[in-house]
C-alpha positions in Angstrom: 160.9 26.0 48.5 157.6 27.6 47.5 154.9 28.3 50.0 151.2 28.5 49.2 149.4 30.4 51.9 145.7 30.9 51.8 144.8 33.9 49.6 144.7 37.2 51.5 142.0 39.8 51.0 142.5 42.0 48.0 144.2 45.3 48.9 143.7 48.6 47.0 145.6 51.7 46.6 144.0 55.1 47.4 141.6 55.4 44.5 138.2 57.1 44.4 135.4 54.8 45.3 137.5 51.7 46.1 135.6 48.4 45.9 135.7 46.9 49.4 134.2 43.5 48.5 136.9 40.8 48.8 137.1 38.4 45.9 139.3 36.1 47.9 136.8 36.0 50.7 134.0 35.2 48.3 136.2 32.5 46.7 136.9 30.9 50.0 133.3 29.9 50.2 133.2 28.7 46.6 131.5 25.4 45.8 130.0 24.8 49.3 126.2 24.6 49.1 126.4 25.8 45.5 129.3 27.2 43.3 129.2 30.9 44.2 132.6 32.7 44.1 132.3 36.4 43.9 129.1 38.4 43.9 127.2 36.0 41.6 127.1 32.2 41.3 129.0 30.6 38.5 126.8 28.7 36.1 127.1 24.9 35.9 127.9 25.3 32.2 130.8 27.6 32.9 132.2 25.2 35.5 131.8 22.3 33.1 133.7 24.2 30.5 136.5 25.2 33.0 136.9 21.6 34.1 137.0 20.2 30.6 139.5 22.8 29.4 141.7 22.3 32.4 141.8 18.6 31.6 142.4 19.5 28.0 145.5 21.6 28.9 146.8 19.0 31.2 146.3 16.2 28.7 148.2 18.3 26.1 151.1 18.7 28.6 151.1 14.9 29.3 151.0 14.0 25.6 153.9 16.4 24.8 155.9 14.6 27.5 155.0 11.2 26.2 155.8 12.3 22.7 159.1 14.0 23.4 160.7 12.7 20.3 158.3 14.9 18.3 157.2 17.7 20.7 160.7 18.5 22.0 162.1 19.2 18.5 161.0 22.8 19.1 161.2 24.5 22.6 157.9 25.0 24.4 156.3 25.5 27.8 152.9 24.6 29.0 150.3 26.0 31.5 150.5 23.0 33.9 149.7 24.4 37.3 148.5 27.7 35.9 145.3 26.5 34.2 142.8 27.8 36.7 143.8 31.5 36.6 144.4 31.4 32.8 141.0 30.1 32.1 139.4 32.5 34.5 141.1 35.4 32.6 140.0 34.0 29.3 136.4 33.8 30.3 136.3 37.5 31.1 137.8 38.7 27.9 135.5 40.0 25.1 135.9 40.1 21.3 136.5 43.9 21.6 139.3 43.5 24.1 143.1 43.2 23.4 145.3 40.6 25.1 149.0 40.0 25.5 149.5 36.4 26.7 152.9 35.0 27.6 154.7 31.8 26.6 153.0 29.6 29.2 149.5 30.6 28.5 148.2 27.7 26.3 145.3 27.2 28.7 144.2 30.8 28.3 144.2 30.3 24.5 142.0 27.2 24.9 139.7 29.4 27.0 139.5 31.9 24.2 138.3 29.2 21.8 141.5 27.9 20.2 141.5 24.2 19.3 144.3 22.0 20.7 144.9 21.2 17.0 145.7 24.9 16.3 148.2 25.1 19.2 149.8 21.8 18.1 150.3 23.2 14.6 152.5 25.9 16.2 154.2 23.4 18.5 155.3 21.4 15.4 156.0 24.5 13.3 153.5 23.5 10.7 152.3 25.5 7.6 148.8 26.1 8.9 149.8 27.3 12.3 147.2 30.1 12.6 149.6 32.5 14.3 152.9 32.4 12.4 152.8 29.7 9.8 155.5 27.8 11.6 157.8 30.7 12.2 157.7 31.1 16.0 157.4 29.2 19.2 154.5 27.4 20.8 152.0 29.6 22.7 153.3 32.8 21.0 150.0 33.8 19.5 149.0 36.6 17.1 145.3 36.6 16.3 142.6 38.6 14.6 139.5 36.4 14.7 135.8 36.9 15.1 134.7 36.0 18.6 138.2 36.4 20.2 140.1 39.4 21.5 142.8 40.8 19.3 146.2 39.4 20.2 149.1 41.2 18.5 152.6 39.7 18.1 154.1 38.1 21.2 157.8 38.0 21.5 159.8 35.7 23.8 161.7 38.6 25.4 160.7 38.2 29.1 158.7 41.2 30.4 158.8 43.0 27.1 155.0 42.5 26.5 154.2 45.0 29.3 155.0 48.0 27.2 153.1 47.1 24.0 150.1 46.0 26.1 150.1 49.3 27.9 150.3 51.0 24.4 147.1 49.1 23.5 145.4 50.5 26.6 146.7 54.0 25.8 145.3 53.8 22.2 141.9 52.6 23.6 141.7 55.5 25.9 142.7 57.9 23.1 140.2 56.6 20.6 137.4 56.8 23.1 138.3 60.5 23.6 137.9 61.5 20.0 134.8 63.4 19.3 133.3 66.6 17.8 134.6 67.9 14.5 137.6 65.6 14.7 135.4 62.6 14.7 133.1 64.0 12.0 136.0 64.5 9.6 137.5 61.0 10.2 137.1 58.0 8.0 134.2 55.5 8.4 136.7 52.8 9.4 138.0 55.0 12.2 134.5 55.9 13.4 133.5 52.2 13.5 136.6 51.2 15.4 136.1 53.9 18.0 132.4 53.0 18.4 133.3 49.3 18.8 135.8 50.1 21.6 133.7 52.7 23.4 130.4 50.8 23.4 132.1 47.7 24.9 134.4 49.4 27.4 137.3 47.6 25.8 140.5 46.9 27.8 143.9 45.4 27.5 145.1 42.3 29.4 148.8 41.8 30.0 149.7 38.4 31.2 153.2 38.1 32.7 155.3 36.1 35.1 156.5 37.3 38.5 160.1 37.0 37.5 159.5 39.3 34.5 158.2 42.0 36.9 161.8 42.8 37.8 162.5 44.1 34.3 162.9 47.8 34.2 160.6 48.1 31.2 157.7 46.7 33.3 158.2 49.7 35.6 158.0 52.0 32.6 154.7 50.5 31.6 153.2 50.7 35.1 154.3 54.3 35.3 152.5 55.3 32.2 149.4 53.2 33.1 148.9 55.1 36.3 150.0 58.4 34.9 147.3 58.3 32.3 144.9 55.9 34.2 144.8 53.5 31.3 142.3 50.6 31.0 144.6 47.7 31.5 144.9 44.6 33.8 148.3 43.2 34.6 147.8 39.5 35.4 151.0 38.3 37.2 151.3 34.5 37.4 153.7 33.8 40.2 155.1 30.2 40.5 158.2 31.3 42.4 160.6 30.2 39.7 162.5 31.9 36.9 164.3 29.2 35.1 166.4 27.6 37.8 166.4 30.7 40.1 163.9 30.9 42.9 161.9 33.9 43.9 164.1 34.6 46.9 167.1 34.7 44.6 165.5 37.0 42.0 163.5 39.6 43.9 163.2 41.5 47.2 159.4 41.4 47.0 156.7 39.8 44.9 154.7 41.7 42.3 151.8 42.5 44.7 154.3 44.2 47.1 156.1 45.9 44.2 152.9 47.4 42.9 152.3 49.2 46.2 154.9 51.7 45.0 152.6 52.8 42.2 149.8 55.0 43.7 146.7 54.8 41.5 147.3 51.1 40.6 144.6 48.9 42.1 146.1 45.6 43.5 144.4 42.3 44.0 145.7 38.9 45.2 144.1 35.6 44.2 144.9 31.9 44.6 145.9 31.1 41.0 145.5 27.4 41.6 141.8 27.8 42.6 139.3 28.5 39.8 136.8 30.2 42.1 139.3 32.6 43.7 140.8 33.4 40.3 137.4 33.9 38.6 136.1 36.2 41.4 139.2 38.2 41.7 139.4 38.7 37.9 135.7 39.6 37.8 136.5 42.4 40.2 139.5 43.5 38.2 137.6 43.5 34.9 134.7 45.4 36.4 137.0 48.0 37.9 138.8 48.6 34.6 135.6 48.5 32.4 134.2 51.2 34.7 137.2 53.3 33.8 138.5 53.5 37.4 142.1 52.9 36.3 144.6 50.0 35.9 144.7 46.9 38.0 147.4 44.4 38.9 146.3 40.9 39.9 148.8 38.8 41.6 148.1 35.1 41.3 150.1 32.5 43.1 150.4 29.3 41.0 152.3 26.0 41.3 154.7 25.1 38.5 153.9 21.5 37.8 155.6 21.1 34.4 159.1 22.0 33.2 160.2 25.6 32.8 160.4 24.8 29.1 161.0 21.6 27.2 164.7 22.4 27.1 165.1 22.9 30.9 163.9 19.7 32.6 162.4 20.0 36.1 164.3 17.0 37.4 167.6 18.8 36.8 167.0 21.4 39.5 163.6 21.1 41.3 163.4 20.0 44.9 160.0 21.3 45.6 157.8 19.3 43.2 156.0 17.4 45.9 154.9 20.7 47.6 153.8 22.2 44.3 151.9 19.1 43.4 149.6 19.5 46.5 148.4 22.7 44.8 147.4 21.1 41.5 144.3 23.0 40.4 142.7 20.0 38.7 142.0 17.8 41.8 141.0 20.9 43.7 138.4 21.8 41.2 137.3 18.2 41.0 136.6 18.0 44.7 134.9 21.4 44.7 132.6 20.3 41.9 131.7 17.1 43.6 130.9 19.1 46.7 128.8 21.4 44.6 126.6 18.6 43.2 128.4 17.3 40.1 128.6 13.6 39.8 131.8 11.5 39.5 130.4 10.0 36.3 129.9 13.4 34.7 133.3 14.6 35.6 134.9 11.4 34.3 133.0 12.0 31.1 134.4 15.5 30.7 137.9 14.3 31.4 137.5 11.5 28.8 136.2 14.0 26.3 139.2 16.2 26.8 141.7 13.4 26.4 140.0 12.1 23.3 140.0 15.6 21.7 143.7 16.0 22.5 144.6 12.7 21.0 142.6 13.2 17.8 143.9 16.7 17.3 147.5 15.4 17.9 147.1 12.9 15.1 145.6 15.5 12.8 148.4 17.9 13.5 151.0 15.3 12.9 149.6 14.8 9.4 149.5 18.5 8.6 151.9 19.8 6.0 155.1 21.7 6.7 155.6 25.2 5.4 156.7 25.6 1.8 160.4 26.6 2.0 159.9 28.9 -0.9 157.8 31.2 1.3 160.6 31.8 3.8 161.0 35.4 2.9 157.3 36.4 2.7 156.0 39.3 4.9 159.3 41.0 5.7 157.4 44.2 5.2 153.8 45.1 4.6 153.1 46.5 1.1 154.0 50.2 1.1 151.2 52.8 0.7 153.3 55.4 -1.2 155.0 54.0 -4.3 155.5 57.2 -6.4 156.3 60.8 -5.8 153.2 62.8 -5.7 152.1 66.4 -4.9 153.9 69.7 -5.5 157.6 69.7 -4.6 158.2 73.4 -5.6 154.8 75.2 -5.6 154.7 78.6 -7.3 155.4 81.4 -5.0 156.4 79.2 -2.1 159.2 80.4 0.1 162.3 78.5 1.2 161.9 76.6 4.5 164.3 75.3 7.0 164.4 71.5 7.5 163.1 71.8 11.0 160.1 73.8 9.8 159.4 71.5 7.0 159.3 68.6 9.5 157.0 70.6 11.8 154.7 71.5 9.0 154.6 67.8 7.8 153.5 66.7 11.3 151.0 69.5 11.5 149.5 68.4 8.2 149.3 64.8 9.4 147.7 65.6 12.7 145.1 67.8 11.0 144.2 65.2 8.4 144.4 61.9 10.4 142.6 61.8 13.7 144.3 58.5 14.5 147.7 60.2 14.5 149.4 60.9 17.9 152.8 62.5 18.5 154.7 61.9 21.8 158.1 61.7 23.3 160.3 63.7 25.7 159.6 67.4 25.7 157.6 67.5 22.5 154.4 68.5 24.3 153.5 71.4 26.5 155.3 74.7 26.0 158.6 73.7 24.7 157.6 71.7 21.6 160.8 69.8 21.4 164.4 70.8 22.3 164.8 71.8 18.6 161.3 73.4 18.5 160.4 70.7 16.0 157.0 70.4 17.5 156.4 74.0 18.4 152.8 74.8 19.3 151.5 71.4 18.2 150.3 70.5 21.7 148.4 73.8 22.0 146.8 73.2 18.6 145.8 69.6 19.0 145.6 69.1 22.7 147.5 67.1 25.3 145.7 63.8 24.4 147.4 63.9 20.9 150.7 65.7 21.5 152.2 64.9 24.8 155.3 64.5 26.9 156.4 61.1 28.2 158.7 60.4 31.1 162.4 59.7 30.2 161.4 56.2 28.9 162.9 55.5 25.5 161.7 51.8 25.7 158.1 52.9 26.3 158.2 55.6 23.6 159.2 53.0 21.0 157.6 49.9 22.3 154.2 51.4 22.9 153.8 52.1 19.2 153.3 48.4 18.7 150.3 48.4 21.0 149.0 51.7 19.7 149.1 50.4 16.1 147.3 47.2 16.9 144.3 49.1 18.2 144.2 51.5 15.3 146.2 54.6 16.3 149.1 55.9 14.2 151.9 57.0 16.4 154.7 59.4 15.7 157.3 59.4 18.4 160.6 61.0 19.1 163.8 59.9 20.7 165.4 63.2 21.8 168.9 62.3 20.6 170.3 59.4 18.7 172.8 58.8 21.5 169.9 57.9 23.8 168.1 55.3 21.6 169.8 52.3 23.1 167.3 51.6 25.9 164.7 51.3 23.1 166.5 48.7 21.1 164.8 45.8 23.0 161.4 47.0 21.9 162.5 48.0 18.4 164.1 44.6 17.8 161.9 42.2 19.7 158.5 43.8 19.3 158.5 46.1 16.3 160.9 44.6 13.7 159.7 41.0 13.9 155.9 41.6 14.1 155.0 41.6 10.4 157.2 38.6 9.6 156.2 36.4 12.5 152.5 37.1 12.2 152.4 36.4 8.4 151.5 40.1 7.8 148.6 40.2 10.3 150.3 42.8 12.5 152.6 45.2 10.6 153.4 48.2 12.9 152.9 51.6 11.3 155.1 53.6 13.6 157.2 56.7 12.7 160.1 57.1 15.0 161.9 60.4 14.7 165.6 60.6 15.9 167.7 63.7 15.8 171.2 62.6 14.8 174.7 63.7 14.0 177.3 66.3 15.1 176.6 70.0 14.9 179.6 71.7 16.5 180.3 71.2 20.2 177.4 68.9 21.0 179.8 66.5 22.7 179.9 62.8 23.2 176.2 62.2 24.1 174.5 64.5 21.6 176.5 64.1 18.4 176.6 60.4 17.6 175.6 58.6 14.4 173.9 55.2 14.7 172.6 54.2 11.3 174.8 51.1 11.0 173.4 49.7 14.2 169.9 50.3 13.1 170.5 48.8 9.7 171.4 45.5 11.2 167.8 45.3 12.5 165.7 43.6 9.8 162.1 44.5 9.5 162.4 48.3 10.0 162.9 51.0 7.5 165.6 53.8 7.9 165.2 57.2 6.3 167.8 60.0 6.3 166.8 63.2 4.4 169.3 65.9 3.5 167.1 68.9 2.7 163.7 70.5 3.6 161.8 69.3 0.6 162.8 65.7 1.1 162.2 66.0 4.8 158.6 66.9 4.2 157.9 64.4 1.5 159.7 61.5 3.3 158.0 62.4 6.6 154.5 61.9 5.2 155.5 58.8 3.3 157.0 57.3 6.5 153.8 58.1 8.4 151.7 56.4 5.7 153.9 53.4 5.5 152.4 50.3 7.3 155.8 49.4 8.7 158.1 50.8 11.4 160.2 53.6 10.0 163.1 55.3 11.8 163.6 58.8 10.5 167.1 60.1 11.1 167.1 64.0 11.2 170.5 65.7 11.2 170.7 68.4 13.8 173.3 70.2 11.9 170.9 70.6 9.0 167.8 71.5 11.0 168.6 75.2 11.0 171.2 75.5 8.2 173.5 77.3 10.7 176.5 75.0 10.2 178.7 76.5 7.4 178.1 74.8 4.1 174.6 73.6 4.8 172.7 76.4 3.1 171.3 74.0 0.5 169.4 72.1 3.2 167.0 75.0 3.1 164.7 74.6 0.0 161.4 75.7 -1.3 158.8 74.0 0.9 156.6 71.5 -0.9 152.8 71.8 -0.7 150.8 69.9 1.9 150.3 66.3 0.8 153.7 66.0 -1.0 155.2 62.6 -0.7 158.5 60.9 -1.7 158.5 57.1 -1.7 160.8 55.3 0.6 163.6 53.5 -1.1 164.2 56.0 -3.9 167.5 57.8 -4.2 167.9 61.1 -5.9 170.7 62.8 -7.8 171.6 65.8 -5.7 174.2 67.1 -8.3 174.8 66.0 -11.9 178.2 65.9 -13.6 179.0 67.7 -16.8 177.9 65.6 -19.8 181.0 66.3 -21.8 183.3 65.4 -18.9 181.2 62.3 -18.3 181.7 61.2 -21.9 185.5 61.7 -21.6 185.7 59.6 -18.4 186.7 62.5 -16.2 184.0 62.1 -13.5 183.4 60.4 -10.2 180.4 59.5 -8.2 179.8 60.3 -4.5 177.2 58.0 -2.8 176.1 59.6 0.4 173.2 60.9 2.6 172.5 63.5 5.2 175.4 65.8 6.0 177.5 64.0 3.5 175.6 65.5 0.6 176.7 69.0 1.7 180.3 68.0 2.3 180.3 66.5 -1.2 178.8 69.6 -2.8 181.4 71.9 -1.1 184.2 69.6 -2.1 183.1 69.3 -5.7 183.7 73.0 -6.3 187.4 72.0 -6.5 186.5 69.8 -9.5 183.9 71.7 -11.6 181.6 69.4 -13.5 183.4 66.2 -12.5 181.3 65.1 -9.5 177.9 63.5 -9.4 176.3 63.2 -6.0 173.8 60.5 -5.3 171.7 61.2 -2.2 170.4 57.8 -0.9 167.6 59.4 1.2 166.5 56.0 2.4 169.1 53.5 3.8 166.6 50.6 4.0 165.1 49.8 1.6 168.2 50.8 -0.3 167.9 52.0 -3.9 170.7 49.8 -5.1 169.5 50.0 -8.7 170.2 53.8 -8.6 173.7 53.1 -7.1 174.6 50.5 -9.7 173.4 52.7 -12.6 175.3 55.7 -11.3 178.4 53.5 -10.7 178.3 52.2 -14.3 178.0 55.8 -15.6 181.2 57.0 -13.8 183.3 54.0 -13.0 184.8 55.7 -10.0 182.9 55.8 -6.6 183.4 57.4 -3.2 181.0 56.2 -0.4 180.8 59.0 2.2 179.4 58.7 5.7 179.5 60.7 9.0 179.8 57.5 11.0 183.1 55.9 12.1 184.1 54.0 9.0 185.2 50.6 10.3 182.4 48.0 10.0 179.9 50.6 8.9 177.0 50.7 6.5 179.3 52.7 4.1 181.9 50.0 4.1 179.3 47.3 3.5 177.9 49.3 0.6 181.3 49.8 -0.9 181.9 46.0 -0.8 178.5 45.4 -2.4 179.3 47.9 -5.2 182.6 46.2 -5.8 180.9 42.8 -6.0 178.2 43.7 -8.4 179.9 46.4 -10.5 183.4 45.1 -10.6 183.7 45.1 -14.4 182.5 48.8 -14.6 184.9 50.1 -12.1 188.0 52.1 -13.1 189.3 52.3 -9.5 188.8 50.7 -6.2 185.7 52.0 -4.4 186.8 54.6 -2.0 185.3 55.2 1.4 185.5 58.1 3.8 184.0 58.5 7.3 184.7 59.6 10.8 187.7 58.4 12.8 187.2 55.0 14.5 186.7 56.4 18.0 184.0 55.7 20.6 182.6 59.2 20.9 182.6 62.7 19.5 184.8 65.0 21.6 183.3 68.1 23.1 186.0 70.5 21.9 185.1 71.8 18.4 188.7 71.5 17.2 188.8 67.9 18.3 185.4 67.3 16.7 186.6 68.7 13.4 189.7 66.5 13.5 187.6 63.4 14.0 184.8 64.1 11.4 184.8 64.2 7.7 184.7 67.6 6.1 184.6 69.2 2.7 188.4 69.5 2.7 188.8 65.8 3.5 186.3 64.9 0.8 188.2 67.0 -1.7 191.4 65.2 -1.0 189.7 61.8 -1.5 188.1 63.0 -4.7 191.4 64.3 -6.0 193.0 60.9 -5.5 190.1 59.0 -7.0 189.9 61.2 -10.1 193.6 60.6 -10.8 193.0 56.8 -11.3 
């Protein structure tokens, strides 16, 4: 059973100049002779607005319960019991701030100026839902609107919002730091964005439940917030319930106690069911962060008066409703306002106004149109910036470059040209410059604010890009090895991949995620894996896989300029051209500014025209290391093999694949991945489906053995992986058809 003790005095960690005034102590005297929580009295107009909106939120919850036949069609949760602290937070947010509400925060949205009608449009999945056009749940906002803070895409994955929100704060701090020549050479749009943030001491607000604080990704976010002293407030609404699990079942401590383990994080506790306590505590938190004294965590204890969600009814498992009901913030505020001089008649009028508004908006939302089914596929991706190859691929007099150097030079060009660009990940900053030296000297050249190391936090590395992009930064990040990307998948799937689609294009995420991949001779089971098939099941991201230095440089720039999340897979065995047979990965280095559009395959080797006319040729469709295996194998069949280098796996240039298939009639799809259930097998089936009449043989496939890991011993590794010799055997069989 939940216990609601009187709010304790705010505690602080050891920070410079800690504020000693107690918001809770000020709130305890609220609405006595006059409403005066905190250091300054609350105006009567603010109190009227709070009272009216609290009744608005409560009336919405009541109406949804009365109209279950309609409202329960789509799952939803309401703020019932949390209204006071949510409105207090909303009233402190500015247009220049950034916010990450969570799925129970409909009262906060009302406080930011949203109409009940707009929230109801999302509840009913209507066409004019301002956030998602009927694509996502109630109280999952995404908003760019004059007069309101920016609210990027909000997922339903519990606790996941902490990392993108912290990325917002990180970007705010970075943009504020830009100055001098770098600022002078930036675009007018960048200058205006920086000035807007700086002049208003912008911040990020992350609203989260206490149960979600047990997520490991929350700890990653807090670690980065204090490490970089970021301008962010974590508002933890603690109602002592998960779904049907109580606080004592889920955690060994509450969020306030947990935060004590993060030196440099200011902690405050407020009574989340009391508007005065909440407003005063949040006033202190906002002032602390706007003064750039570091991050703050506000722990607000709230009753849960509604259901967990519409799909999990409170009567099924709750035995503490009577106790929670005594903490209802509405009657508490009502009595405080009466004591502060408001009349019963005025308060009745505000309540009646709220209920009338809710009913009118409900009827209007009911009549609103549903989405046009024909628009179901709109906004999978934002429109790409680069649509054609441009720049010099082979400048006169240019020397050949290794793939790793081409990548380094591409990032160097980007950082020099675009002040909004950042590059971070494990070991890419400082002295090392990446374990493959792929970022060598960049930190020294551009400073630790732009090129920096992160903790071992793959989730933060990837998820923070969503917040960074929402503020106006353009992140380039690196996962050190493909085998270690798995902790980042939550963020990649829930936050990045869905953002453009679920926000109707308002929040595409321009993020370039570099991932060294593949086997390179003795790397072993945790440094040699191939992961492209897993990534390609994630819709809403692009996947690029270059096979040579020129493509590396051109695709790197195009991926950076693309307004969507792009994962760039960079084969470690091709980086240095030290693996036998990979000499062709080293090419003449293109000039600065060279770009290759994503989704455009290239012919890496043509077949002899005469042999093609006689039907003596075959096609190898491949990418990455497969290009080099195919080239080596084709020496056994002079003039008989065309090699199509896909270069981008999503979007796939299937037109190039079908055209090449129709030219040759015989196809081998080659991959480094274990073959079973792979992208290669999927592509082979697609070729067979769409080019059946042009085929002179079954579509062949070749990949690694279907084993869970690459063995450390090099002889075992060779036995497992494809090779030029294995490709030659397959081509010989294919050409005999």
